[in-house]
N, C-alpha and C positions, 0 to 999 in steps of 0.2 A: 277499613279497605278502600281500594280506590274508586270502587263502584260507588261507595257512598259520598265521596269527597268530590263535590260538584266543583270546587276551585281547582283542584288538581286536574280534573278533567279539561276544564277551559284553558287551563296553563299548558298541558300536554297537546292539545288541539293547536292553541297558538304557536308553540314551538315547532309542531309539525308543518304548518302553513309558511312559517317563517324559514325553516331550514329548506322546504320546497322551493320557494322563491328564490333563495340565495343560491341554492345549487344550480337554478336555471339561469341566473345571472352569471354565474361562474363559466358555465357552459357556453353560453352564447355571447358573453363578453358584456361588459357595461356599455350603456350608451354614451354617445360622444360628448352629449353635454353635461353628464354627470361625472366621467372620468377627469381625475385630477382636481385642482381648485380653480375655479371659474375666475376668482378675483386675482388670481396670479398669472393668467394666459398672456396679458399685455401689462408688463410690469412697468408701475410708474408709482410715485409715492403715495398718491391717494389710494391705490389698491393696496399698498404696503400698510397704510395706517388702517384702513378697513379692515385687513387680514389680521391684525393684531388685536382687534377689539373683541 
């Protein structure tokens, strides 16, 4: 039973929190510092090499 399975209860709780946080991000938009890849904002060869690592 689900009531006896502690691991399943923690997994379910984690997924509920994760999807709740994700839905908030989708509704409000992603922060500017996270949106996109910060290494490729100002393109140069150093950033390109770091991005490929």
